[in-house]
C-alpha positions as CSV (number, residue, x, y, z in Angstrom):
1,M,-4.7,1.3,-40.2
2,K,-5.2,5.2,-39.6
3,G,-3.2,7.0,-37.1
4,S,-0.3,9.5,-36.9
5,R,1.9,7.5,-35.1
6,K,4.3,4.9,-37.1
7,T,7.1,3.2,-35.1
8,R,10.4,3.0,-37.3
9,P,12.2,-0.5,-37.4
10,R,14.4,-0.8,-34.6
11,E,17.4,-1.6,-36.8
12,E,17.2,1.9,-38.0
13,W,17.2,3.7,-34.5
14,L,20.1,5.7,-33.5
15,E,21.6,5.2,-30.1
16,V,22.9,8.2,-28.1
17,E,24.8,7.8,-25.0
18,T,23.8,10.1,-22.1
19,P,25.7,10.7,-19.1
20,R,24.3,9.3,-15.6
21,I,23.0,12.0,-13.5
22,I,21.5,10.2,-10.7
23,S,22.4,6.9,-8.9
24,D,20.3,3.8,-9.5
25,E,19.2,3.8,-6.0
26,L,17.7,7.2,-6.2
27,F,16.0,6.4,-9.7
28,Q,14.4,3.3,-8.1
29,K,13.0,5.6,-5.3
30,A,11.8,8.1,-7.7
31,Q,9.9,5.2,-9.7
32,A,8.3,4.0,-6.4
33,Q,7.2,7.4,-5.7
34,I,5.7,7.9,-9.1
35,K,3.9,4.7,-8.7
36,S,2.5,5.5,-5.4
37,N,1.3,9.1,-6.5
38,G,-0.5,7.4,-9.3
39,K,-2.4,5.2,-6.7
40,L,-2.9,7.9,-3.9
41,S,-3.5,10.9,-6.3
42,Q,-7.1,11.8,-6.5
43,R,-6.4,14.3,-9.2
44,F,-9.9,16.2,-8.3
45,K,-11.8,13.5,-9.5
46,K,-15.4,14.7,-10.4
47,N,-17.1,11.3,-9.2
48,P,-16.1,8.8,-6.2
49,Y,-14.3,5.9,-7.2
50,L,-13.3,4.0,-3.8
51,F,-10.8,1.6,-5.6
52,G,-9.8,4.2,-7.9
53,G,-5.9,3.9,-9.1
54,L,-5.7,0.4,-7.4
55,I,-8.0,-1.8,-9.8
56,Q,-6.4,-3.9,-12.7
57,C,-7.7,-5.9,-15.4
58,T,-7.0,-9.7,-15.6
59,C,-4.8,-8.7,-18.6
60,G,-2.5,-6.8,-16.3
61,T,-3.6,-3.3,-17.6
62,S,-5.2,-1.0,-15.2
63,R,-8.9,0.1,-15.2
64,T,-10.1,3.6,-14.9
65,G,-13.6,5.0,-14.0
66,E,-15.8,6.4,-16.7
67,G,-19.2,6.4,-17.5
68,Q,-22.0,9.3,-17.7
69,N,-25.9,9.7,-16.6
70,G,-25.2,8.2,-13.4
71,H,-23.8,5.0,-14.5
72,F,-20.2,4.4,-14.0
73,Y,-17.8,1.6,-14.7
74,Y,-14.3,0.6,-14.1
75,R,-13.1,0.0,-17.7
76,C,-9.9,-1.6,-18.8
77,T,-7.4,0.8,-20.5
78,D,-6.0,-1.4,-23.1
79,R,-8.0,0.1,-25.9
80,L,-6.6,3.4,-25.0
81,L,-3.0,2.1,-24.5
82,K,-2.8,0.4,-27.7
83,F,-4.7,2.9,-30.0
84,P,-4.2,3.1,-33.3
85,K,-3.2,-0.7,-32.9
86,P,-6.2,-3.1,-32.5
87,R,-7.1,-3.8,-28.6
88,T,-6.2,-7.1,-27.3
89,C,-8.2,-6.9,-24.1
90,F,-12.2,-7.7,-24.4
91,E,-13.2,-7.5,-20.8
92,A,-16.4,-5.7,-20.0
93,G,-16.6,-2.9,-17.6
94,V,-17.2,-3.7,-13.8
95,N,-19.9,-1.2,-12.4
96,V,-18.3,0.9,-9.8
97,Q,-21.2,1.0,-7.4
98,V,-21.3,-2.7,-7.0
99,L,-17.5,-3.3,-6.8
100,D,-17.1,-0.5,-4.4
101,A,-19.9,-1.9,-2.1
102,V,-18.6,-5.4,-2.3
103,G,-15.0,-4.7,-1.8
104,W,-15.7,-2.3,1.1
105,S,-18.1,-5.2,2.6
106,K,-15.4,-7.6,2.4
107,L,-12.7,-5.5,3.9
108,C,-14.8,-4.9,7.0
109,E,-15.5,-8.5,7.5
110,L,-11.7,-9.3,7.5
111,M,-11.0,-6.2,10.1
112,T,-13.7,-7.5,12.3
113,D,-13.3,-11.1,12.3
114,P,-12.5,-12.1,16.0
115,T,-10.6,-15.4,14.8
116,L,-8.6,-13.4,12.4
117,L,-7.9,-10.8,15.0
118,Q,-6.8,-13.5,17.5
119,K,-4.3,-14.9,15.0
120,Q,-3.0,-11.4,14.2
121,L,-2.3,-11.0,17.9
122,D,-0.5,-14.2,18.4
123,R,1.5,-13.4,15.4
124,Y,2.4,-10.2,16.8
125,A,3.2,-11.7,20.2
126,E,5.5,-14.4,18.6
127,E,7.4,-11.8,16.3
128,K,7.7,-9.4,19.5
129,K,9.6,-12.6,21.3
130,L,12.0,-13.2,18.4
131,L,12.8,-9.3,18.3
132,A,13.4,-9.3,22.1
133,G,15.8,-12.2,21.5
134,Q,17.7,-10.1,19.0
135,S,17.9,-6.5,20.5
136,P,20.3,-5.9,23.3
137,K,19.6,-6.2,27.0
138,K,19.0,-2.9,29.0
139,D,22.5,-3.1,30.6
140,E,24.0,-3.3,27.2
141,L,22.2,-0.3,26.2
142,L,23.1,1.5,29.4
143,M,26.9,0.7,28.8
144,Q,26.5,2.2,25.3
145,K,25.0,5.3,26.6
146,K,27.7,5.5,29.2
147,A,30.4,5.3,26.1
148,L,28.6,8.0,24.1
149,D,28.5,10.5,27.1
150,Q,32.3,9.9,27.2
151,E,32.7,10.1,23.6
152,E,31.1,13.6,23.6
153,R,33.4,14.9,26.4
154,R,36.2,14.0,24.3
155,Y,35.1,15.9,21.4
156,V,34.1,19.1,23.7
157,K,37.7,18.7,25.1
158,A,39.5,18.4,21.7
159,W,37.3,21.3,20.2
160,G,38.1,23.5,23.6
161,M,41.9,23.0,23.0
162,G,41.7,23.9,19.3
163,T,42.8,20.5,17.8
164,M,39.4,19.9,16.2
165,S,37.8,22.3,13.7
166,E,34.1,23.7,14.2
167,D,33.1,21.6,11.3
168,V,34.2,18.3,12.4
169,Y,32.9,19.2,16.0
170,T,29.6,19.7,14.8
171,D,29.3,16.7,12.6
172,Q,30.6,14.7,15.7
173,M,28.5,16.1,17.9
174,N,25.4,15.5,15.7
175,S,26.6,11.9,15.1
176,V,26.7,11.2,18.9
177,A,23.1,12.9,19.5
178,R,21.7,10.8,16.8
179,R,23.1,7.7,18.2
180,R,22.3,8.4,21.8
181,K,18.7,9.3,20.8
182,E,18.6,5.6,19.3
183,V,19.8,3.9,22.4
184,L,17.4,5.9,24.6
185,D,14.5,4.9,22.6
186,L,15.4,1.3,22.8
187,I,15.7,1.7,26.8
188,N,12.6,3.5,27.2
189,K,10.5,1.3,24.8
190,P,7.6,-0.3,26.6
191,E,7.2,-3.3,24.4
192,S,6.5,-5.7,27.3
193,N,3.7,-3.5,28.9
194,K,2.3,-3.0,25.6
195,L,1.9,-6.8,24.7
196,A,0.6,-7.2,27.9
197,Q,-2.2,-4.6,27.6
198,L,-3.0,-6.2,24.1
199,R,-3.6,-9.8,25.7
200,E,-6.1,-8.3,28.1
201,I,-8.2,-7.1,25.1
202,D,-11.4,-8.9,24.7
203,L,-11.9,-9.2,21.3
204,E,-15.4,-10.4,21.1
205,S,-16.7,-7.4,23.0
206,S,-14.2,-4.8,21.0
207,V,-15.5,-6.2,17.5
208,E,-19.3,-5.0,17.9
209,P,-18.0,-1.1,18.6
210,F,-15.5,-1.2,15.4
211,K,-18.1,-2.6,13.4
212,K,-20.4,0.3,14.2
213,Y,-17.7,2.7,13.5
214,L,-16.9,1.4,10.2
215,E,-20.3,1.7,9.2
216,N,-20.5,5.3,10.0
217,L,-17.3,6.1,7.8
218,G,-17.7,8.8,5.2
219,Y,-16.2,8.5,1.8
220,D,-13.1,10.3,2.7
221,E,-12.5,7.9,5.8
222,K,-13.0,4.9,3.7
223,L,-11.1,6.1,0.9
224,F,-8.0,6.5,3.5
225,T,-8.4,3.1,5.1
226,V,-8.5,1.6,1.6
227,R,-5.4,3.2,0.7
228,K,-3.8,2.2,3.7
229,I,-4.3,-1.8,3.7
230,V,-5.0,-2.4,-0.4
231,D,-2.1,-3.0,-2.8
232,K,-4.3,-3.7,-5.8
233,V,-7.7,-5.2,-7.0
234,I,-7.9,-7.7,-10.0
235,A,-11.7,-7.8,-11.1
236,T,-13.9,-8.7,-13.8
237,K,-17.7,-9.0,-14.0
238,E,-17.6,-12.5,-12.2
239,K,-14.7,-12.1,-9.9
240,V,-13.1,-9.8,-7.5
241,R,-9.6,-10.4,-6.0
242,I,-8.3,-8.0,-3.3
243,C,-4.7,-8.0,-2.4
244,G,-3.1,-6.1,0.5
245,K,-1.7,-6.4,4.0
246,I,-2.6,-5.1,7.4
247,P,0.8,-4.3,9.2
248,A,1.1,-6.1,12.7
249,Y,3.6,-3.1,13.6
250,A,6.4,-1.1,12.3
251,T,9.9,-2.2,12.5
252,S,13.4,-2.0,10.8
253,L,13.7,-5.7,10.6
254,T,12.3,-7.8,7.7
255,V,9.2,-9.5,9.2
256,K,6.0,-10.9,7.6
257,K,2.6,-8.9,7.6
258,V,-0.7,-10.3,8.1
259,G,-2.0,-10.1,4.7
260,L,-5.3,-10.2,3.0
261,D,-3.8,-11.9,-0.2
262,V,-4.6,-15.8,0.5
263,E,-1.2,-16.8,-0.6
264,H,0.6,-14.8,2.0
265,S,-1.6,-14.9,5.1
266,D,-3.8,-17.2,7.1
267,T,-6.8,-15.4,6.3
268,Q,-9.6,-16.9,4.3
269,D,-9.5,-16.1,0.4
270,T,-10.8,-12.7,-0.4
271,T,-12.0,-13.9,-3.8
272,Q,-15.6,-12.8,-4.2
273,R,-17.6,-14.7,-6.7
274,N,-21.1,-13.3,-7.6
275,S,-24.0,-14.1,-9.8
276,D,-26.7,-11.6,-11.1
277,R,-29.2,-12.7,-8.1
278,Q,-26.3,-12.0,-5.5
279,V,-24.7,-8.6,-5.7
280,G,-25.1,-7.8,-9.6
281,L,-21.5,-7.9,-10.7
282,D,-22.8,-10.1,-13.5
283,A,-26.3,-8.8,-13.7
284,K,-27.9,-9.1,-17.2
285,H,-30.3,-5.9,-16.8
286,W,-27.8,-3.0,-15.9
287,N,-28.1,-0.1,-18.0
288,H,-24.6,0.0,-19.6
289,R,-23.3,-0.8,-23.0
290,L,-19.8,-2.5,-24.0
291,A,-17.0,-0.4,-24.7
292,K,-16.7,-0.4,-28.2
293,C,-14.2,1.8,-30.6
294,W,-16.2,4.7,-32.3
295,Q,-15.2,3.5,-35.7
296,V,-17.7,0.7,-35.6
297,Y,-20.6,3.4,-35.9
298,T,-18.8,5.4,-38.8
299,I,-20.9,5.9,-41.7
């Protein structure tokens, strides 16, 4: 096997201890950010790939877009990552144009299904009731605000008498301001009015304008929408599976989210099976070739 890389046996490795410079928490955050950047960055791509950075092969390796002469495919990167060792995945490429069209169509179908939207609204209402029972009542919040006002006056008095340094005074006043803002946000939060307005929405009549809006979206708007709701796409020529979630609302508590993945939601399975007579993911006459290593044709 030709190649410039040769792995030394593990028993011959030399271990060198290095001092820790960051915490485990910061390291995990950095890894999550790196992973997110890999999904969201467009890297000045020459050609449009709606699901670029999100699509994976069944072997677990990511797929990247490539092609020429107007024919582009999401191909498994196993052959690149394993080189110069032999590749282990032989899944064929998936046509970009077909997959993007099928995937976007399915997402639009999910986002404009009145039955699914009603389930989301009902779940939102139930979770809001649960959170309302866990959150403090308005009288308790007003008492907390009054206590913070008294605490603030004590700090001002102590600083004025010279018994508290300016640095400590500044830190304590910032802490009081932050806690007061949290209390005021809870007091002024119009959740009941918002929920009542949502219940008055006629989903049947609201779906049609939203469908037209989705139909008129440009590529950049579609790309933004996909990045917001899709976590990953697992695809072969015959089968496409889209996994993601549509958050019902943002909260600091841990709650379930309405998902596109059938294993975690009440929605229909997003698995899309296709034949060459339907949409062409398994077409027999596409102008393409299999991704074979160049050594096959050496003379």
